C-alpha positions in Angstrom: 147.9 144.5 90.6 145.4 142.2 91.3 143.4 142.5 94.5 142.5 139.2 95.0 140.8 138.4 98.1 142.1 135.8 100.4 141.3 132.4 98.8 139.4 129.7 100.8 141.2 127.3 99.0 144.9 128.8 100.0 145.8 125.7 102.1 145.9 123.8 98.5 148.6 126.2 97.5 150.7 125.2 100.5 150.0 121.5 99.6 151.0 122.0 96.1 154.3 123.7 97.2 155.2 120.6 99.2 154.0 118.5 96.2 156.7 120.1 94.3 159.4 119.2 96.8 157.9 115.5 97.3 157.5 115.0 93.9 161.1 115.7 92.9 162.4 113.6 95.8 160.1 110.6 94.9 160.8 110.9 91.1 164.5 110.9 91.9 165.5 113.5 89.4 169.0 113.7 88.3 170.9 116.8 87.3 170.9 116.0 83.7 169.9 118.8 81.4 167.9 117.5 78.1 168.3 119.7 75.1 165.5 121.8 74.3 164.8 122.4 70.5 162.5 124.1 68.3 161.7 127.6 67.1 160.0 129.9 69.1 157.2 130.9 66.7 156.3 126.9 66.7 156.3 126.8 70.5 154.0 130.1 70.7 151.4 128.3 68.5 151.8 125.1 70.3 151.4 126.7 73.8 148.7 129.1 72.9 146.2 127.1 75.2 148.6 126.0 77.9 151.4 127.5 80.2 155.1 126.7 79.4 157.7 127.3 81.7 161.2 126.4 80.7 163.3 124.1 82.8 165.8 121.2 82.9 163.0 118.9 84.2 159.4 119.5 83.2 156.5 118.8 85.4 153.1 118.5 83.8 150.2 120.2 85.4 146.5 119.6 85.0 143.9 122.2 86.5 140.3 122.9 85.8 140.7 126.6 84.6 137.7 126.5 82.9 134.2 124.8 83.8 132.5 122.1 81.7 130.8 123.9 78.8 127.6 123.3 77.4 126.6 120.9 74.7 129.1 120.9 71.8 131.4 123.5 73.6 134.3 121.8 75.5 134.9 124.7 78.0 132.8 127.1 79.8 133.3 129.8 82.4 136.6 130.6 84.0 137.1 129.1 87.6 139.0 131.4 89.9 139.4 129.2 92.9 139.8 125.7 91.7 141.6 126.7 88.5 143.6 130.1 88.6 144.3 129.7 92.3 145.6 126.2 92.2 147.6 127.0 89.0 149.4 129.9 90.4 150.0 127.7 93.5 152.1 125.5 91.1 154.1 128.1 89.6 154.7 129.7 92.9 156.1 126.3 94.3 158.3 126.0 91.3 159.6 129.6 91.8 160.5 128.8 95.6 162.2 125.3 94.5 164.4 127.3 91.8 165.4 130.1 94.2 166.4 127.7 96.9 170.1 127.0 96.1 170.0 123.8 98.4 167.0 122.0 97.4 168.0 121.3 93.7 171.4 122.7 93.1 172.0 123.3 89.3 168.6 122.2 88.4 165.7 124.3 87.2 162.4 123.1 87.1 159.9 123.8 84.3 156.3 123.2 83.7 153.7 122.4 81.2 150.4 123.3 82.5 147.0 122.3 80.7 143.1 123.0 81.1 141.0 120.2 81.8 138.1 122.2 81.3 136.4 119.9 84.1 135.8 117.4 81.5 137.6 113.8 81.5 137.5 113.4 77.8 138.9 116.9 77.1 141.6 116.2 79.8 142.4 113.0 77.9 143.2 114.6 74.8 145.4 117.4 76.6 147.4 114.7 78.4 148.6 113.2 75.4 151.0 116.3 75.3 152.6 114.8 78.3 153.4 111.5 76.6 154.6 113.0 73.0 158.4 112.9 73.9 158.0 109.0 74.4 156.3 108.3 71.3 158.4 107.5 68.2 157.6 109.5 65.2 157.7 107.9 61.8 158.5 110.4 58.9 159.7 107.9 56.4 156.6 108.5 54.3 156.5 112.3 54.7 158.6 114.7 52.7 158.8 118.7 52.6 158.0 120.5 49.6 161.7 120.5 48.7 162.1 116.7 49.1 163.9 116.8 52.2 162.8 114.9 55.1 160.9 116.7 58.0 162.6 117.7 61.1 160.3 117.3 64.1 160.6 119.6 67.1 161.3 117.7 69.9 158.4 117.9 72.7 159.1 118.4 76.3 159.8 115.4 78.4 157.5 115.5 81.1 158.8 113.3 84.1 155.8 113.8 86.3 152.2 115.3 86.5 150.4 117.4 89.2 146.9 116.9 88.9 144.1 116.4 88.3 141.4 118.0 90.2 138.2 115.7 89.6 138.6 112.1 90.2 137.1 111.3 86.9 139.8 113.2 85.3 142.6 111.8 87.2 141.1 108.3 86.6 141.2 109.0 82.7 144.5 110.4 82.9 146.2 108.0 85.2 145.1 104.9 82.7 147.5 106.7 80.0 150.2 107.9 82.3 150.9 104.5 83.8 151.5 103.0 80.3 154.5 105.1 80.1 155.3 104.8 83.7 155.1 108.6 84.5 154.0 109.3 88.1 151.2 111.4 88.9 150.3 113.1 92.1 146.8 114.6 92.7 146.1 117.7 95.1 142.1 117.1 95.0 140.9 113.7 93.4 139.4 111.7 96.3 137.8 108.6 94.7 138.2 105.7 96.7 139.0 103.6 93.7 142.1 105.6 93.1 143.4 103.7 96.4 143.7 100.5 94.4 147.5 100.4 93.7 147.3 97.4 91.6 145.4 99.6 88.8 146.7 102.9 89.8 150.4 102.0 90.8 151.8 105.3 89.4 149.2 107.5 91.4 149.3 109.3 94.8 147.4 112.1 96.2 147.9 114.6 99.2 144.2 114.4 100.2 142.5 111.6 102.0 140.3 109.4 99.7 136.5 109.7 100.0 136.0 106.7 102.4 137.6 108.9 105.0 135.5 111.7 103.8 132.2 109.4 103.7 133.0 108.3 107.1 133.6 111.8 108.5 130.2 112.8 106.7 128.4 109.7 108.3 129.8 110.9 111.8 128.3 114.4 111.1 125.0 113.1 110.2 124.7 110.9 113.3 125.8 113.7 115.4 123.1 115.6 114.2 120.6 113.0 114.9 119.8 112.5 111.2 118.7 109.1 110.3 116.9 109.7 107.1 118.9 111.3 104.1 118.9 111.6 100.6 122.2 111.5 98.4 123.2 113.7 95.3 126.1 112.9 93.2 127.6 114.4 90.0 127.8 111.7 87.2 131.4 110.4 87.3 133.9 108.9 89.7 134.2 111.4 92.3 130.6 111.7 92.8 129.2 108.2 92.1 132.5 106.7 94.2 131.7 109.2 97.1 128.1 108.3 97.5 128.8 104.4 97.1 131.4 104.8 99.9 128.8 106.8 102.2 126.0 104.5 101.3 128.2 101.3 101.9 129.4 102.8 105.6 125.9 103.7 106.5 124.5 100.5 105.7 127.2 99.0 107.6 126.6 101.1 110.8 122.8 100.6 110.4 122.1 104.0 111.9 121.4 106.1 108.6 119.0 105.1 105.9 118.9 106.5 102.3 115.6 107.8 101.2 117.0 108.6 97.6 120.3 108.4 95.8 119.9 110.8 92.8 122.6 111.6 89.9 123.2 114.8 88.3 124.1 113.9 84.4 127.3 115.1 82.8 125.3 116.9 80.3 122.2 118.0 82.1 119.1 119.2 80.0 117.1 122.2 80.5 115.1 121.6 83.7 117.2 119.0 84.9 117.9 120.5 88.2 114.3 121.6 88.8 113.4 117.7 88.4 116.0 116.6 90.8 115.0 119.3 93.7 111.2 118.0 93.1 112.3 114.5 93.4 114.2 115.3 96.6 111.1 116.9 97.7 109.1 113.5 97.4 110.6 112.4 100.5 110.2 115.7 102.5 111.1 114.0 105.8 114.4 113.5 104.5 115.7 116.9 104.7 119.4 116.3 104.8 120.9 116.0 101.4 124.5 114.5 101.1 126.2 116.2 98.1 129.3 114.8 96.1 128.8 117.0 93.5 131.0 119.6 91.5 130.9 123.2 92.4 129.1 123.9 89.1 126.2 121.3 90.1 126.1 122.6 93.4 125.5 126.2 92.4 122.5 124.9 90.0 121.0 122.9 92.6 120.9 125.6 95.1 119.5 127.8 92.5 116.8 125.3 91.6 115.9 125.1 95.3 115.7 128.9 95.4 113.4 129.2 92.4 111.2 126.6 94.3 110.8 128.7 97.4 112.6 125.9 99.5 114.9 128.1 101.4 115.4 126.6 104.5 113.7 123.2 103.8 116.9 121.3 102.7 119.9 120.7 105.0 122.9 120.5 102.9 126.0 118.5 103.7 128.5 119.0 101.3 131.8 117.3 100.5 135.2 118.8 99.8 134.2 119.7 96.3 132.1 122.3 98.2 134.4 122.9 101.1 134.5 126.5 101.9 134.3 128.0 98.5 132.5 131.1 97.6 131.7 130.3 94.1 128.5 127.9 94.8 126.9 130.1 97.0 127.4 133.4 95.4 123.8 135.3 95.2 122.2 132.3 97.0 123.3 132.7 100.5 119.8 132.3 101.9 119.2 128.9 100.5 122.9 127.7 101.1 122.5 128.9 104.8 123.2 126.2 107.3 124.9 124.1 104.9 127.8 121.7 106.6 130.6 121.2 104.5 133.8 119.5 104.8 137.4 120.3 103.5 140.8 118.4 104.0 142.7 119.9 106.9 144.6 123.0 105.9 146.4 126.2 107.0 147.1 129.6 105.2 150.5 130.6 103.7 151.1 134.2 103.9 153.8 134.0 101.5 151.3 132.7 98.6 149.0 135.3 99.6 151.5 138.2 99.0 152.6 136.5 96.1 149.0 136.1 94.6 148.1 139.5 95.4 151.2 141.0 93.7 150.2 139.4 90.3 149.6 141.9 87.4 149.1 141.7 83.7 152.5 143.1 83.3 154.5 140.5 85.7 152.4 137.5 85.2 152.5 137.0 81.3 153.5 133.4 81.6 149.8 132.4 82.8 147.9 132.6 79.6 144.6 132.7 81.3 145.7 135.6 83.7 144.1 138.2 81.4 140.7 136.2 81.4 141.0 136.0 85.3 141.6 139.8 85.6 138.6 140.6 83.6 136.4 138.0 85.3 137.6 139.1 88.6 137.3 143.0 88.4 134.7 143.0 85.7 136.5 145.4 83.7 138.5 145.6 80.2 142.2 145.4 80.0 144.1 148.7 80.0 147.6 149.8 81.2 148.9 148.2 84.4 151.9 148.9 86.5 154.2 146.5 88.1 154.4 145.4 91.7 157.1 142.7 91.9 156.6 140.4 95.1 158.8 139.1 97.6 158.2 135.6 98.4 159.6 133.6 101.2 160.7 130.2 101.2 157.8 127.6 101.7 158.8 125.3 104.7 156.4 122.4 104.4 152.6 122.3 104.6 152.1 124.8 107.2 154.2 122.7 109.6 152.2 119.7 108.9 154.3 116.9 107.4 152.9 115.4 104.2 152.7 111.5 104.4 151.4 108.5 102.3 150.1 105.3 103.3 150.6 102.0 101.3 148.0 103.1 98.9 149.7 106.6 98.3 147.0 108.3 100.2 147.2 111.1 102.6 145.6 110.6 106.3 142.1 111.7 106.8 142.2 115.1 108.4 139.1 117.4 107.7 137.9 120.7 108.9 134.3 121.1 109.2 132.6 124.1 108.3 129.0 125.7 108.4 127.8 128.5 106.1 126.2 130.9 108.6 124.6 134.5 108.0 125.3 136.7 111.1 123.2 139.4 112.5 124.6 141.9 110.0 123.5 139.6 107.1 127.2 138.9 106.3 127.7 135.2 105.1 130.7 133.4 105.9 132.0 129.8 106.4 132.4 129.2 110.2 134.8 126.3 111.5 132.5 124.1 113.7 134.7 121.2 114.2 137.2 118.9 112.8 137.5 115.1 112.0 140.8 112.8 112.5 139.6 109.4 112.6 136.9 110.7 115.1 134.4 113.7 115.0 134.7 116.6 117.2 131.9 118.8 116.9 131.1 122.1 118.6 127.3 121.8 118.8 127.3 125.3 120.4 128.4 126.9 117.2 125.7 125.7 115.0 123.2 127.9 113.6 120.3 127.5 111.3 117.7 129.3 109.5 115.6 129.7 112.5 118.3 131.6 114.2 118.8 129.3 117.0 121.0 126.3 117.8 118.0 123.9 117.9 118.7 120.9 115.8 116.5 120.9 112.6 115.1 117.3 112.0 115.7 114.8 109.3 114.3 111.6 110.2 111.8 109.3 108.5 109.6 108.6 111.5 109.4 110.5 114.7 110.4 108.8 118.1 107.7 106.6 119.4 106.0 107.7 122.8 106.6 105.6 125.9 104.9 102.3 125.9 104.9 102.2 122.1 107.1 99.7 120.0 108.7 100.6 116.6 107.1 98.3 113.8 109.9 98.7 111.2 108.9 99.3 107.6 110.3 96.2 105.7 113.6 97.2 103.9 113.9 100.8 105.6 115.1 100.1 109.2 115.1 104.1 109.8 111.2 104.3 109.2 108.7 102.7 111.6 105.1 102.7 112.6 104.6 103.3 116.3 102.3 100.8 117.8 101.0 101.0 121.3 101.4 97.9 123.5 98.0 97.0 124.1 96.3 94.6 126.6 98.7 93.2 129.2 101.9 93.9 127.2 104.6 96.4 128.0 107.5 97.9 126.1 110.4 95.4 126.5 112.5 96.8 124.1 112.5 99.6 121.4 111.1 97.3 119.1 109.1 94.6 120.9 106.2 94.4 123.3 106.1 91.5 125.9 103.3 89.8 127.9 103.5 90.8 131.6 103.6 87.8 134.2 100.0 86.6 134.8 99.8 88.0 138.4 101.0 91.3 136.9 99.7 94.2 134.5 101.4 97.1 132.8 102.4 100.3 134.7 100.9 103.5 133.7 103.5 104.2 131.2 103.6 100.6 129.7 107.6 100.2 130.4 107.3 97.6 133.1 104.8 95.6 134.9 103.4 95.6 138.3 101.4 93.5 140.6 97.5 93.4 140.0 95.5 94.8 143.0 94.0 91.9 145.0 90.4 92.3 146.2 87.9 90.3 148.2 84.2 90.8 148.8 83.9 93.3 151.4 81.3 93.5 154.2 80.4 97.1 152.9 79.5 95.9 149.4 76.0 96.2 148.3 76.6 92.2 147.3 77.2 91.5 150.7 74.9 93.8 152.7 71.5 92.1 151.2 72.9 88.4 151.9 73.9 89.6 155.5 70.6 91.4 156.0 68.5 88.3 155.0 70.8 86.0 157.1 70.7 87.9 160.2 66.8 88.1 159.9 66.7 84.3 159.4 69.0 83.7 162.3 66.9 85.8 164.4 63.9 84.2 163.5 65.2 80.6 163.8 66.6 81.3 167.1 63.2 82.5 168.2 61.6 79.4 166.9 64.0 77.1 168.8 63.7 79.3 172.0 59.9 78.8 171.5 60.1 74.9 170.9 62.2 74.6 174.0 60.0 76.6 176.1 56.9 74.9 175.0 58.8 71.6 174.9 56.0 69.3 176.4 52.9 71.2 174.5 50.8 69.1 172.2 51.8 71.0 168.9 55.5 70.7 169.8 55.2 66.9 170.5 53.1 66.4 167.7 55.8 68.1 165.2 58.2 65.6 166.2 60.6 67.3 168.6 63.7 65.5 167.9 63.4 65.9 164.2 62.4 69.5 164.5 65.5 70.2 166.4 67.5 68.6 163.6 65.5 70.3 161.0 65.9 73.7 162.6 69.6 73.3 163.1 69.8 72.6 159.3 68.0 75.9 158.8 70.2 77.7 161.3 73.4 76.4 159.4 72.0 77.5 156.0 71.6 81.1 157.6 75.1 81.1 159.0 77.2 79.9 156.1 76.6 83.5 154.7 79.2 84.9 157.2 82.3 82.6 156.2 81.3 83.1 152.4 81.8 86.6 152.9 84.7 86.7 155.1 88.0 87.3 154.0 89.4 83.8 152.7 92.1 82.3 155.0 92.7 78.7 156.4 90.1 78.8 158.9 87.6 80.4 156.9 88.0 78.0 153.9 87.8 75.1 156.2 84.4 76.4 157.6 83.0 76.8 153.8 84.1 73.3 153.1 82.2 72.0 156.3 79.1 74.1 156.4 78.6 74.8 152.6 76.5 71.8 151.9 75.9 70.7 155.8 72.9 73.1 156.4 71.0 71.7 153.5 72.1 68.3 154.3 70.7 68.4 157.9 67.4 70.2 156.6 66.6 67.8 153.7 67.6 64.7 155.5 65.2 65.3 158.2 62.5 66.2 155.9 63.2 63.2 153.5 63.0 60.9 157.1 59.6 62.4 157.6 58.2 61.9 154.2 59.5 58.7 153.9 58.0 57.6 157.3 54.7 59.0 156.3 54.9 57.1 152.9 55.7 53.8 154.6 52.9 54.2 157.0 50.3 54.4 154.7 51.6 52.0 152.3 51.8 49.5 155.3 48.1 50.3 156.2 46.9 49.4 152.7 48.4 45.9 153.5 47.8 45.4 157.3 47.2 47.1 160.4 50.3 46.5 162.0 52.7 49.6 162.0 55.9 49.7 159.9 59.4 49.2 161.2 61.8 52.1 162.1 59.1 54.8 162.7 59.9 55.5 166.4 61.7 59.0 167.0 65.1 57.2 167.8 64.9 55.3 164.6 64.1 58.6 162.8 67.3 60.1 164.2 69.4 57.3 163.4 68.3 57.4 159.7 68.7 61.1 159.6 72.1 61.1 161.1 73.0 58.3 158.7 72.0 60.4 155.8 74.1 63.5 157.3 77.2 61.3 157.8 77.5 60.7 154.2 77.8 64.4 153.5 80.3 64.6 156.4 82.3 61.5 154.9 82.7 63.3 151.8 83.9 66.4 153.3 86.6 64.3 155.1 87.6 62.7 152.1 87.8 66.3 150.6 90.0 67.7 153.3 92.3 64.6 153.2 92.8 64.8 149.2 93.1 68.4 148.9 93.7 70.4 152.2 92.0 73.6 152.3 94.1 76.7 151.0 93.8 80.3 149.5 94.8 81.4 146.3 94.5 84.4 144.0 92.3 84.0 140.9 93.8 86.6 138.3 91.7 85.3 135.5 87.9 86.1 137.0 88.5 89.9 136.6 91.1 89.7 133.9 89.4 92.7 131.9 90.5 94.3 128.6 91.8 97.2 130.2 94.5 96.2 132.6 93.7 99.2 134.7 90.2 97.5 135.9 92.4 94.0 136.3 91.9 92.6 139.7 93.1 89.5 141.5 90.3 87.8 143.6 91.6 86.2 146.8 89.7 83.1 147.1 89.3 79.6 148.8 90.3 76.7 146.7 86.7 75.6 146.0 86.2 75.1 142.2 82.8 74.7 140.6 82.9 70.9 140.4 83.8 71.0 144.2 80.7 73.3 144.8 78.5 70.9 142.6 80.0 68.1 144.6 79.3 69.6 148.0 75.7 70.7 147.1 75.0 67.8 144.8 74.5 65.3 147.7 72.1 67.8 149.4 70.1 68.5 146.2 69.8 64.8 145.7 68.3 64.4 149.1 65.9 67.4 148.2 64.9 65.8 145.0 64.3 62.5 146.8 62.1 64.3 149.3 60.1 66.0 146.9 59.4 62.7 145.2 58.0 61.4 148.5 56.1 64.8 149.2 54.4 63.8 145.9 53.5 60.5 146.9 52.1 61.5 150.1 50.2 64.5 148.9 46.6 62.9 149.3 47.2 62.2 152.9 44.5 64.1 155.0 46.1 67.3 156.3 44.4 66.9 159.6 46.7 63.7 160.2 50.1 64.6 159.1 52.7 67.5 157.8 52.6 66.1 154.2 51.2 68.9 152.5 53.3 71.7 154.1 56.5 69.7 153.4 55.4 69.1 150.0 54.9 72.8 149.4 58.2 73.5 151.1 60.0 71.1 148.8 58.3 72.5 145.7 59.4 75.9 146.5 62.9 74.8 147.2 63.2 73.1 144.0 62.1 76.3 142.2 64.7 78.4 144.0 67.4 75.8 143.1 66.2 75.9 139.5 66.8 79.3 139.4 70.1 79.4 141.1 71.5 77.0 138.6 71.4 79.3 135.5 72.2 82.5 137.6 75.3 81.1 139.3 76.7 79.1 136.2 75.7 81.7 133.5 77.8 84.4 135.0 80.9 82.6 135.1 82.4 84.7 132.4 81.4 88.1 134.2 83.7 90.7 135.8 81.5 90.7 138.6 81.4 87.0 139.2 82.6 86.7 142.6 80.0 89.2 143.7 77.2 87.7 141.9 77.9 84.0 142.6 78.3 84.7 146.3 75.4 86.6 146.6 73.5 84.1 144.5 74.8 81.0 146.7 74.0 82.7 150.0 70.6 84.1 149.2 69.5 80.8 147.9 70.3 79.0 150.9 68.9 81.6 153.0 65.7 81.7 150.9 65.5 77.6 151.2 66.0 78.0 154.9 63.2 80.6 155.0 60.7 78.7 153.2 61.3 75.8 155.4 61.0 77.9 158.5 58.1 79.7 157.1 56.0 76.9 156.0 56.8 74.5 158.6 57.2 76.1 161.8 55.9 79.7 161.7 52.2 78.6 161.8 53.0 76.5 164.9 54.7 79.3 166.5 52.0 81.6 165.6 49.4 79.2 167.2 51.8 78.8 170.5 52.1 82.4 171.1 48.6 84.0 170.0 46.4 81.0 170.1 47.5 78.9 173.1 43.7 77.6 173.4 44.3 75.6 170.2 47.4 73.9 171.6 45.7 71.1 173.6 45.4 67.3 173.2 43.4 66.0 170.3 41.4 62.6 170.4 43.7 59.8 169.5 42.9 57.9 166.5 43.7 54.2 165.7 46.4 53.5 163.4 43.8 51.5 161.4 41.5 54.4 161.4 44.2 56.8 160.0 44.9 54.2 157.4 41.4 53.8 156.4 40.9 57.5 156.2 43.9 57.9 154.0 42.8 55.0 151.7 39.5 56.5 151.1 40.8 59.8 150.4 42.9 58.3 147.7 39.7 56.4 146.3 38.0 59.8 146.1 40.8 61.5 144.3 40.6 58.4 141.7 36.9 58.6 141.2 36.8 62.3 140.9 38.3 62.0 137.6 35.8 59.3 136.5 32.5 60.1 138.0 30.2 63.0 138.8 30.5 64.6 142.0 27.1 63.1 143.6 28.1 59.5 142.4 31.3 60.0 143.9 29.9 61.1 147.1 27.5 58.1 147.2 30.3 55.5 146.5 32.6 57.0 149.2 29.9 56.9 151.8 29.0 53.2 151.0 32.6 52.4 150.9 33.4 54.0 154.3 30.5 52.1 156.1 31.4 48.9 154.8 35.0 49.3 155.8 34.5 50.5 159.6 34.1 47.4 161.8 31.5 47.3 164.5 33.7 46.0 167.1 35.7 48.0 169.5 38.5 50.3 168.0 42.1 50.0 169.2 43.9 53.0 169.7 47.3 53.9 168.7 49.0 56.7 170.7 49.2 59.9 168.6 52.5 60.9 170.2 54.1 57.6 169.1 53.0 58.0 165.5 53.1 61.8 164.9 52.8 62.4 161.4 
């Protein structure tokens, strides 16, 4: 008796049992009993390579009893599971139907079962047997040796065909059977094209098409987090259609990319499987391999992977052709470990298990291949065998599951999902890890991989990008990308895009959003503020000391000779130049910004207006003296003040217009310190004083300074004992140098990140230095005499206006002659000129105080 182990394909037995019942009902078998003729000897020869079971109604059967043979040989090794097991399932179902007195009373089912040898061309030749009874034979030109016409044995009339297994075989056979309107029901063919009822209108199947299977496999791949896979198909309808369906569905879903789609030839050459494995290894990141291949090709692929030491690298995802079969993984358990396979949902039929285990050589002579199976299964040679009759029970359906067909003749998609696992005792088995019925249910905790843990292996083209990086997708391969960091002021807006932060913001630490740029201002403790403040404080103290000294010694000759009224105006301007440092450094607000506008150019305007009025007065006096002895107009102190404040009023008027046209306000300048590294970016709180506004505010004062310098040059030859022309000249020359240095420093640092600090410090220090020059050259010598040499602070002899003019004129002539004559000659001419120009009459004196220089 055959001690066959419980087959992993035992559910197909139940399908076949119900298939017999359904096929009889669908075909509408009548209780007609066709006559069977022919001698027994001829029948034995005819059926030597097929199974024939007598009956009133004959059903055809196509099973892959043998594998595909090598080149030139049609059939190869015996296939126990897909061949013998399924074949016996059909015989078992026929027995059950024939024994049931209610199902088909007075009708006996018979069978004609052929071997397809897993090859479509061979199956086509074999299937011609099913249509012989429907083909008229013409024997008119054939005679026997005795001259009589031949008598043809009438072949069995096959009313329906069960099979085949492979889709390519079913398609080939279906094209013949439909011509003779013979119904065909397959138990394993799943190619999607068989659902086309316009081409295969006599074909049905009890298994779902590969379109369902492909969707289930895609759902498995997606659940595993694999988005980069390769496909492998056996050449033929089953493999190619299955892969095509998987590729089409994955393209529509957009979540899975195909790295390679390889095909196993029908007639593989030596080394073909090694080449396929090496090609799969070219895209090493695509570890998952979707397989729509027959079990022979699966076994050879696993063997090739084993030879190349790739155990554990590939993640096999097998279709129902792998299912839960043991033949593809025999002696290749380690390389197949972790494989996830799929199989149409099924249940065990205990009655068939008992039936199959009871088969022996003595009680199963109708199966012409059983002896070969016996030797293959037990590895022995034939001997004497006893009988052990079975006691089959009635099959009541597909284990309680109804068999239904849709409009295309397809069964609904119901699958069990297996994983090939090796437990701690090194025992390999297929373990159910989920199921699929329109939707996937997967027990992730039941998964086990070669690493021995439940962590999911990866099969991705590119690793996930880090936070703050976007995916730059490779053209044509949406699952492959390069990770690019969002640089500069960009943040990661979506998985694939970086966007620019608003102008007042910068990316956060993770570059997943934006945050406000910190706002800064010039702080009092900054080194850029400490130096200007220090200079300003010293200047304010010095100016205050000078003013106090002048007020205290208001009526002394030196103070009176300096022009008290103009001195106080000039000292006020100097004081304002120092004081402007504080609003320039203070935190900007409405008041501070207003003070900046008012006093920024006002201090210089006061100082330069006073000095310009002085130098202009000197110039006019001596120019007038060359023409007449009468004093020029507007040289009195009151006139000087009027002129000075007239000049200052122009500055004040400009400020008022500025206030009216653009009221002062603050703003945050985010461009000044917008560094390449956003971490260092800062917004600068500023008053709304642009560079152009600054030029306009200081421009008028600088114009006064330049004009004053011109007059200082013109009055440079006036004797120093008579006026302040030379100290004023030196003051203006130095001030011009200061402001000439200011311009490139101030505007040359416009692009610097330290712009605010440099420009503020440069401006305030320049103003303070200008004030210091005026204070030091014009007033410090006087204060020194007043404080430390009061004996020199006494009235001087008054000189007439004409004497002053004459002295100045002679000095001018001396300067001109110095360039043309030797020193002796110049002195002689000068003396003679002076003697001739001095009148002998009584000199009229002009008050010194009224014409102070």
